[in-house]
BAFI-3210 file (N, C-alpha, C; in Angstrom, 3 decimals, decimal comma, padded with zeros to 6 digits):
// residues 69
n [1|2|3|4|5|6|7|8|9|10|11|12|13|14|15|16|17|18|19|20|21|22|23|24|25|26|27|28|29|30|31|32|33|34|35|36|37|38|39|40|41|42|43|44|45|46|47|48|49|50|51|52|53|54|55|56|57|58|59|60|61|62|63|64|65|66|67|68|69]
n.u [-106,499|-103,148|-100,091|-096,679|-093,472|-089,970|-086,799|-085,496|-085,373|-087,690|-091,186|-094,174|-097,132|-100,235|-103,029|-105,812|-107,930|-107,286|-104,887|-102,489|-099,405|-099,487|-097,818|-094,424|-092,566|-089,928|-087,187|-086,032|-082,845|-081,994|-083,128|-086,708|-088,605|-091,046|-094,488|-097,307|-100,776|-103,113|-106,487|-108,234|-106,877|-105,317|-102,824|-099,524|-097,085|-093,695|-091,030|-087,505|-084,243|-082,559|-082,912|-085,067|-088,349|-090,885|-093,368|-096,050|-098,024|-100,641|-102,373|-101,149|-098,843|-096,467|-093,721|-094,377|-093,163|-090,096|-088,860|-086,204|-084,104]
n.v [041,057|041,662|041,021|041,954|042,201|042,696|044,545|043,936|041,229|039,972|039,093|040,892|040,718|042,240|043,723|044,943|046,273|047,424|048,515|047,636|045,813|042,346|040,135|039,215|037,525|035,372|034,009|034,139|034,738|036,854|039,851|040,135|039,768|039,273|038,558|036,533|035,839|033,272|032,828|032,374|033,515|032,165|031,260|032,243|032,968|033,552|035,113|035,436|037,149|035,248|033,003|031,266|030,037|030,499|028,975|029,962|029,550|031,377|031,290|030,023|031,450|030,373|028,799|026,639|025,318|025,165|025,990|025,506|027,035]
n.w [-017,754|-018,810|-020,445|-020,434|-022,046|-021,330|-021,376|-019,140|-018,848|-017,919|-017,692|-017,215|-015,446|-015,687|-014,019|-015,520|-014,569|-012,009|-012,745|-011,802|-011,148|-011,189|-011,106|-011,567|-013,921|-014,185|-016,048|-018,608|-020,132|-021,598|-023,292|-023,434|-026,226|-027,438|-026,798|-026,360|-025,791|-024,752|-025,931|-023,817|-021,702|-019,897|-020,453|-021,470|-023,963|-024,387|-026,212|-026,702|-026,924|-026,030|-027,466|-026,857|-026,378|-024,048|-022,137|-020,231|-017,260|-016,406|-014,332|-012,106|-012,190|-013,151|-014,972|-017,627|-019,730|-021,703|-024,792|-026,954|-029,429]
ca.u [-105,093|-102,290|-098,706|-095,723|-092,125|-089,096|-085,369|-084,894|-085,462|-088,918|-092,544|-095,008|-098,573|-100,955|-104,415|-106,227|-108,929|-106,597|-103,674|-101,354|-098,670|-099,900|-096,727|-093,252|-092,164|-088,454|-086,723|-085,203|-081,493|-081,792|-084,396|-087,989|-088,934|-092,435|-095,403|-098,698|-101,633|-104,180|-107,783|-108,873|-106,152|-104,709|-101,481|-098,778|-095,831|-092,757|-089,840|-086,427|-082,956|-081,847|-083,278|-086,010|-089,770|-091,268|-094,809|-096,347|-099,331|-100,985|-103,170|-100,226|-097,707|-095,250|-093,327|-094,786|-092,227|-089,083|-088,471|-084,934|-083,725]
ca.v [040,824|041,797|040,645|042,727|041,710|043,812|044,369|043,434|039,783|039,534|039,394|041,485|040,454|043,412|043,776|046,092|047,107|048,194|049,033|047,270|044,672|041,196|039,210|039,311|036,149|035,383|032,745|034,439|035,268|038,097|040,657|039,506|040,573|039,094|037,932|036,225|035,186|032,454|033,496|032,214|034,293|031,300|030,897|033,186|032,447|034,691|034,896|036,249|037,071|034,080|031,958|030,386|030,356|029,970|028,884|030,365|029,329|032,627|031,085|029,751|032,280|029,483|028,405|025,280|024,711|026,038|025,469|026,115|026,898]
ca.w [-017,662|-019,958|-020,166|-021,193|-021,953|-021,051|-021,576|-017,856|-018,960|-017,222|-018,138|-016,110|-015,609|-015,157|-013,841|-016,204|-013,751|-010,964|-013,383|-010,929|-011,478|-010,403|-010,959|-012,445|-014,301|-014,559|-016,673|-019,756|-019,801|-022,345|-023,412|-023,930|-027,417|-027,885|-025,870|-026,868|-024,780|-025,294|-025,893|-022,462|-020,815|-018,911|-020,873|-022,281|-024,546|-024,570|-026,969|-026,170|-027,618|-025,557|-028,398|-026,266|-026,212|-022,753|-021,986|-018,826|-016,745|-015,791|-013,123|-011,050|-012,456|-013,285|-016,312|-017,902|-020,680|-022,407|-026,104|-027,346|-030,863]
c.u [-104,374|-100,900|-097,748|-094,349|-091,160|-087,655|-084,700|-085,040|-086,700|-090,168|-093,292|-096,430|-099,320|-102,397|-104,961|-107,248|-108,221|-105,357|-102,437|-100,684|-099,165|-098,787|-095,570|-092,687|-090,748|-088,136|-085,820|-083,849|-081,129|-083,167|-085,550|-088,454|-090,363|-093,193|-096,748|-099,441|-102,710|-105,466|-108,423|-108,046|-105,365|-103,282|-100,797|-097,582|-094,957|-091,570|-088,798|-085,178|-082,131|-082,164|-084,174|-087,407|-090,143|-092,763|-095,074|-097,786|-099,685|-101,908|-102,185|-098,951|-096,364|-094,968|-093,725|-093,806|-091,222|-088,706|-087,206|-084,740|-084,082]
c.v [041,060|041,444|041,442|042,110|042,934|043,457|044,000|041,947|039,123|039,774|039,976|041,217|041,581|043,182|045,046|046,980|047,993|048,928|048,805|045,939|043,481|040,250|039,653|038,010|036,246|033,987|033,054|034,999|036,496|038,775|039,821|040,389|040,348|038,309|037,697|035,582|034,311|033,243|033,446|032,934|033,461|030,972|032,041|032,495|033,680|034,170|035,866|036,200|035,905|032,820|030,849|030,905|029,724|030,052|029,082|030,075|030,629|032,487|030,831|030,591|031,517|029,174|026,948|024,597|025,752|025,314|026,245|025,988|028,139]
c.w [-018,943|-019,534|-021,068|-020,974|-021,844|-021,291|-020,273|-017,728|-018,265|-018,082|-016,905|-016,439|-014,901|-015,050|-014,492|-015,472|-012,740|-011,485|-012,503|-011,454|-010,543|-010,169|-011,909|-012,632|-014,796|-015,138|-017,909|-019,326|-020,624|-022,558|-023,959|-025,050|-027,918|-026,847|-026,597|-025,776|-025,421|-025,167|-024,540|-021,402|-019,719|-019,180|-021,670|-022,856|-024,752|-025,396|-026,587|-027,083|-027,048|-026,365|-027,766|-026,392|-024,876|-022,671|-020,481|-018,454|-015,940|-014,598|-011,933|-011,145|-012,491|-014,721|-016,513|-018,886|-021,234|-023,674|-026,568|-028,891|-031,663]
res [t|i|v|s|g|s|d|d|k|t|l|r|v|w|d|l|e|s|m|e|e|k|a|r|l|e|g|h|s|r|w|v|t|s|v|a|m|s|k|d|g|k|t|a|v|s|g|s|w|d|e|t|l|r|v|w|d|l|e|s|m|t|q|k|a|c|l|e|g]
***
């Protein structure tokens, strides 16, 4: 699995074996400028021009937290 951020305000979760999109995660109100994944591949963190960091559960494909500032 790999996660990418986009100027369409979303993160996309990709399956590297099939090269297909597994999910599209929405929550940011501006461009996503950075993404990091945990070593176990279960969590991602995204940063955006909306001045938030969002924590994502990649097993349930849901947002776990939003940090502002």
